[in-house]
C-alpha positions, 0 to 999 in steps of 0.5 A: 818748614812743609806741611801736612794737608788733611782735614781735621780728627776731633783731637785736632777741634780745640787748636783748630778753633784756637786758629779760627778765633785767632784769625776772626780776631785780626779780621775784625781789628782789621775790618773796624768790626766788633767781633762779639758780632762775629758769628764763630767768635761764639763758636766751640768745639762742639759746634765747630764738630757739627759743622764738619759733619755737613762741611769739609774742613781741609788743614796744614800741620806743622811738625807739631800736628799744628793747625797753621791754616784752615780753609771749610768748604760747602757745595752749595745748592741752595744759591738763592741764600746769597741773593741780595738785591737782583744784582747777585739773583742775575749772576747767581743765576747762572749755576745751579750750585757753588763751593762756599768758602767759610772760616778761611784760617792762616795764622798771623806768622805765616800770613804773606807765605804762599799758605793761603794761597795752598790753600785756596788752590786746594779748594778749587781741586775740592770745587772741580772734583765735585763739578763745581763751576764758581767759589762764591765767599763773604769778605768786609768790604772794609778790609782792604787786605782781605779784599785784595788778596780775593782779588788778587786770586780771581774773585769779583764783588758780586753784590754786597749788603749789611744784615749782619752789622757792618757791610759785607760782600759777596765775591765770587771766582769761576772755575774752569776745567783745566787747574785755571782760575777764572771772571769774567 
C-alpha cells in the first residue's frame, strides 16, 4: 500500500490524536510505565492544534486519508532546556540549535515495515533544510525495542534523567550535509 506524506490539517487531528495515544499506550506497556504519567495521554485535539502552531508535524496517510504514522518536529535554540548534568551540558555545548523529535508514532500493525525509518529520514531532511546539525529526542531507557530502533539508526545515548517518574534517555544524532546521518 502506498502512503501519502503531508502535514495534517485540522480535520485530521482527531484521528491523529488517536494514533498518538495508541502508540503511547504501546510505549508505556513496553516501558513498564503507567500511561497516566505521560503528557501525551492527556492531550486533546485543541492541545494538538496549538502544538502544531509551533511545531512541524509530518504524517503518512493511507488511501482512506487515515494517519498511519507521524513525527512532530521543533527547531530548538534553547538547548539548555535539555541539560540534565555535566555530561549533557558538555555534549550540547557544541551546538547552537537542534531539531527535537516528539510524538513519533506508527500504527502498531505497520511497525517493522520501514515506515518509522522513512519518517525519521523525512525529519532529517527537514533538519537539513533548516540548517540544523543535530537531532535529539527522549525515550524510556527500559523500552528496549525503541532504544534499539534509535541506536540502529545512529542515535547515541547522551544522558538520562528521571524527572517524569521514569528513566528517560536523551538521544542524539549528528546530521551531515550529504543526506547521511552520523554519530561520533
